[in-house]
VMD Tcl script that draws the C-alpha trace (Angstrom):
set ca {
  {77.21 186.37 123.96}
  {78.49 182.80 123.95}
  {76.23 180.17 122.39}
  {76.75 176.52 123.23}
  {76.43 173.79 120.61}
  {76.58 170.02 120.97}
  {78.00 167.94 118.13}
  {77.87 164.30 117.09}
  {79.31 162.42 114.12}
  {81.91 163.22 111.46}
  {82.22 166.96 110.62}
  {82.85 165.98 106.99}
  {79.46 164.24 106.74}
  {76.30 166.08 105.56}
  {75.14 168.40 108.37}
  {71.83 167.97 110.20}
  {70.88 170.76 112.62}
  {68.57 170.04 115.56}
  {67.03 173.10 117.24}
  {65.23 172.66 120.56}
  {62.21 174.62 121.76}
  {61.50 177.05 124.57}
  {62.66 176.22 128.11}
  {64.40 173.13 126.73}
  {68.02 172.29 125.85}
  {70.17 170.74 123.14}
  {70.56 167.41 124.95}
  {66.85 166.73 124.56}
  {67.82 165.62 121.03}
  {70.20 162.85 122.16}
  {68.06 159.94 120.95}
  {67.46 161.57 117.56}
  {71.13 162.53 117.24}
  {72.25 158.98 118.00}
  {70.00 157.65 115.24}
  {71.49 159.93 112.56}
  {75.09 160.43 113.71}
  {76.42 157.50 111.66}
  {75.84 159.34 108.38}
  {75.37 162.99 109.42}
  {77.29 165.70 111.22}
  {74.80 166.60 113.95}
  {74.73 170.12 115.37}
  {72.37 170.95 118.26}
  {72.57 174.57 119.52}
  {71.38 175.78 122.90}
  {69.26 178.89 122.32}
  {70.33 182.07 124.07}
  {69.04 181.94 127.63}
  {68.80 178.13 127.51}
  {71.01 175.17 128.36}
  {74.67 176.16 128.52}
  {74.37 179.29 126.35}
  {74.63 182.76 127.85}
  {71.57 184.67 128.98}
  {70.54 187.93 127.30}
  {71.93 190.73 129.49}
  {68.75 192.80 129.13}
  {66.32 189.90 129.58}
  {64.95 190.44 126.07}
  {64.23 187.41 123.88}
  {62.79 188.14 120.46}
  {62.53 186.09 117.28}
  {64.83 188.56 115.56}
  {67.58 187.71 118.07}
  {66.98 183.95 117.91}
  {67.09 183.91 114.10}
  {70.20 186.12 114.09}
  {71.88 183.67 116.49}
  {70.97 180.76 114.23}
  {72.41 182.54 111.19}
  {75.55 183.30 113.17}
  {76.06 179.65 114.10}
  {75.55 178.46 110.51}
  {78.00 181.11 109.30}
  {80.59 180.40 111.99}
  {80.57 176.69 111.14}
  {80.59 177.52 107.39}
  {77.77 175.03 106.84}
  {76.72 174.04 103.32}
  {72.99 173.78 102.46}
  {71.66 171.15 104.85}
  {68.68 169.54 106.57}
  {67.20 171.07 109.73}
  {64.81 169.81 112.40}
  {63.18 172.21 114.86}
  {60.70 171.77 117.70}
  {58.15 174.35 118.92}
  {60.01 177.68 119.36}
  {62.98 176.09 117.60}
  {60.74 175.02 114.72}
  {59.52 178.59 114.39}
  {63.10 179.88 114.30}
  {64.41 177.45 111.70}
  {61.31 177.86 109.51}
  {61.96 181.60 109.38}
  {65.58 180.87 108.52}
  {64.45 178.60 105.67}
  {62.15 181.30 104.33}
  {64.78 184.02 104.55}
  {67.54 181.86 103.06}
  {65.83 179.13 101.00}
  {69.08 178.15 99.26}
  {70.63 177.13 102.61}
  {68.11 174.42 103.55}
  {67.68 171.07 101.77}
  {64.99 169.52 104.00}
  {62.99 171.02 106.85}
  {61.22 169.16 109.67}
  {59.04 171.38 111.84}
  {57.57 169.80 114.98}
  {54.64 171.96 116.12}
  {56.58 175.14 115.41}
  {54.27 177.41 113.41}
  {53.06 179.40 116.40}
  {49.49 179.97 117.46}
  {46.52 178.82 115.41}
  {44.88 181.31 113.01}
  {41.95 181.66 115.43}
  {44.21 182.62 118.35}
  {46.19 185.02 116.16}
  {42.98 186.70 115.01}
  {41.81 187.17 118.61}
  {45.15 188.62 119.65}
  {45.17 191.06 116.76}
  {41.82 192.46 117.93}
  {43.47 193.84 121.06}
  {44.51 197.47 121.08}
  {48.20 197.83 120.27}
  {48.81 200.35 123.05}
  {47.28 197.98 125.61}
  {49.45 195.19 124.26}
  {52.50 197.45 124.55}
  {51.68 198.16 128.22}
  {51.17 194.44 128.92}
  {54.53 193.63 127.34}
  {56.36 196.05 129.63}
  {54.60 194.72 132.72}
  {55.11 191.07 131.75}
  {58.80 191.54 131.02}
  {59.33 193.33 134.32}
  {57.61 190.48 136.13}
  {59.69 187.73 134.53}
  {62.95 189.70 134.71}
  {62.53 189.80 138.48}
  {62.18 186.05 138.84}
  {64.96 183.72 139.93}
  {65.49 180.33 138.23}
  {63.29 177.62 139.63}
  {64.95 175.46 142.26}
  {64.22 171.82 143.13}
  {65.20 170.23 146.45}
  {66.41 166.98 144.87}
  {66.73 165.07 141.62}
  {63.50 163.16 142.21}
  {61.50 166.40 142.36}
  {63.20 167.65 139.20}
  {62.45 164.40 137.37}
  {58.83 164.54 138.51}
  {58.59 168.00 136.94}
  {59.78 166.56 133.62}
  {57.10 163.87 133.78}
  {54.43 166.45 134.62}
  {55.37 168.39 131.48}
  {55.04 165.29 129.32}
  {53.16 162.39 130.89}
  {54.25 160.03 128.10}
  {57.94 160.16 129.06}
  {59.56 156.96 130.25}
  {61.51 157.05 133.52}
  {64.76 156.93 131.54}
  {63.72 159.85 129.30}
  {62.58 161.97 132.24}
  {65.84 161.40 134.11}
  {67.92 162.20 131.04}
  {66.07 165.45 130.37}
  {66.26 166.45 134.02}
  {69.99 165.75 134.20}
  {70.70 168.28 131.44}
  {67.99 170.81 132.30}
  {69.46 171.92 135.64}
  {72.68 172.52 137.54}
  {73.52 171.08 140.93}
  {73.38 173.84 143.53}
  {74.25 172.92 147.09}
  {71.84 170.18 148.08}
  {69.39 170.93 145.25}
  {69.10 171.69 141.52}
  {68.49 174.97 139.67}
  {66.92 175.13 136.21}
  {69.36 176.41 133.55}
  {67.07 178.53 131.39}
  {66.56 182.22 132.04}
  {63.12 182.88 133.60}
  {62.89 185.96 131.35}
  {62.97 183.67 128.29}
  {59.37 182.72 129.10}
  {58.23 185.88 127.32}
  {59.28 185.54 123.67}
  {58.79 188.03 120.84}
  {56.47 190.63 122.20}
  {56.85 192.47 118.92}
  {56.96 190.39 115.78}
  {56.32 190.41 112.06}
  {52.71 190.18 110.90}
  {50.92 186.91 110.23}
  {50.86 187.83 106.55}
  {54.66 188.21 106.56}
  {55.02 184.82 108.26}
  {52.89 183.26 105.54}
  {55.08 184.88 102.90}
  {58.14 183.36 104.57}
  {56.49 179.93 104.57}
  {55.76 180.31 100.87}
  {59.36 181.30 100.15}
  {60.75 177.98 101.44}
  {62.02 176.04 98.43}
  {62.79 172.65 100.00}
  {60.37 169.88 101.02}
  {58.85 170.46 104.47}
  {57.57 167.89 106.98}
  {55.18 169.30 109.59}
  {54.99 166.89 112.53}
  {52.09 167.07 115.00}
  {50.92 164.99 117.95}
  {47.32 163.80 117.72}
  {46.85 164.51 121.44}
  {48.67 167.88 121.44}
  {47.11 171.23 122.26}
  {48.56 172.59 119.01}
  {46.29 173.26 116.03}
  {46.76 170.92 113.05}
  {48.01 172.96 110.04}
  {46.43 170.47 107.65}
  {42.98 171.48 108.86}
  {43.50 175.12 109.92}
  {44.89 176.17 106.53}
  {48.49 176.98 107.44}
  {50.02 174.05 105.52}
  {48.59 175.46 102.30}
  {51.00 178.40 102.48}
  {54.00 176.12 101.86}
  {55.09 175.09 98.38}
  {56.08 171.52 99.26}
  {54.74 170.48 102.67}
  {53.09 167.45 104.15}
  {51.62 167.05 107.62}
  {52.42 163.89 109.57}
  {50.10 163.22 112.52}
  {51.49 160.95 115.24}
  {48.94 159.10 117.35}
  {49.47 158.78 121.12}
  {51.73 161.85 121.06}
  {51.50 165.31 122.52}
  {53.59 168.42 121.89}
  {56.92 166.54 122.14}
  {56.45 164.10 119.25}
  {60.15 163.17 119.16}
  {59.95 162.12 122.81}
  {56.51 160.51 122.80}
  {57.00 158.44 119.63}
  {60.80 158.39 119.13}
  {61.06 155.25 116.98}
  {58.25 156.28 114.64}
  {59.49 159.85 114.46}
  {63.03 158.75 113.59}
  {61.77 156.33 110.95}
  {59.55 159.02 109.40}
  {62.38 161.57 109.31}
  {64.82 159.02 107.91}
  {62.46 158.32 105.02}
  {61.83 162.03 104.50}
  {65.54 162.87 104.35}
  {66.21 160.01 101.94}
  {63.23 160.68 99.65}
}
mol new
graphics top color blue
foreach p $ca { graphics top sphere $p radius 0.5 }
foreach p [lrange $ca 0 end-1] q [lrange $ca 1 end] { graphics top cylinder $p $q radius 0.2 }
display resetview
C-alpha cells in the first residue's frame, strides 16, 4: 500500500506532524502548515483510503491499521521525537501512538480526537457482542458496495464543504473541495474510499484507551469547539486520565476548530509548542 505525504519547510528543522481526520485529506492543514513551516519540517500524511493514499484492498479500516501506518511513516522518515497535531480520527490515531511510544512525542495537540463520550461508550457496551458482530458484517458489506460520491460541478462540491462546516469562508470551502475530489469527465468524484466510513468495528477496551492516555509522557493540548457535538473532556472526566493535559475551548467553533478559528488556534498551538 502506498501512503501519500505532503511536506513543507526544511527537512533539517524540528518535525511537526499533522494528521487529518476521517473523510478528510492532508491539504486541509495548509493554513496551519504555512504558519509553522518557517521553523518546522511539516509532514502531513493522507490516511489509507483518503486523499492520494491507496485504498485498503479488502475495504477494512481499523485503528490497528491506521496506527501501524503512522508508525511506518515515522520509521521510514527516521523522525526524531517530535510534536504532533491530530484532528478527530487523526487525533485518536496519534494519541494512541503517543501512548504506545511516549519517548517519540514531545508535544501532542488533539483536536476532538478522543472518540465517543463516556456516556455513548457505556451505551454501546451494553449491546450484545454477537449482535454487534452481525451489525459490523452487514455495515461493512453495505459500505463496500458503495461507489465514491460524485458531484456534477465544482459549485456543488464546494456547497457540500460548506454544509459540513457552516463556519467556512468561501476561500476555505473552495480550497478543501479542490483537494477532496478528482475531476471526472464533466464532474468531480470524492477521493476517499466509501468503505472508510466504517472505522474500527473491533477495538481495544475503553479501559485500555485510558491506560494509553495515562502513558503519554509529554504535555497534551486537547482542543474543543464550544459549539461542537463532541463531549468536553474537561467535564466528562476523560482529561483526568492524562498526566499533563489541558483543555482549550474555542468559542464560535465546531468540530473543525483549526478551520473555524484558524488564527486563534495557530496562536494557541504556537504558545503550547514554545512553552
